[in-house]
N, C-alpha and C positions, 0 to 999 in steps of 0.2 A: 485470446492474448492474455499475458499476464504482466504485472509491473511490479517492482518491489521498492520500498522506501524505508530507508535506514535513518533514523534522527532520534534524539533526546527529547524533543518539543514534541508534545501530543498535539498540540493545537496545529503546528505546522504540518503534522503527519495527515490530520483531518483535511486540510487546505489543499494539499498535494493531492490525495486520493481522489478528492471530489474534482479537481482540474483534469485528471487523466482520462482519457477516454478508452480504458482498458476493462476486460471482463471481471479480473480478478486482480486485487491488489495485495500484497503482503506487506505488513508494516514490521520492521525489526525481525524478520524470518526469511530464511533463505528457502521456504516451502510453502506453498500455498494449497490449501486442501480445501475441499468441497464438503468435507464431513462437519 
């Protein structure tokens, strides 16, 4: 599963991505890459 976070606050993005239970999290991007 993948999740996407869009925010201007980098510390908020870290808090949200750590709280989410997803395999991949994209921050301010519409595409999650494994590269």
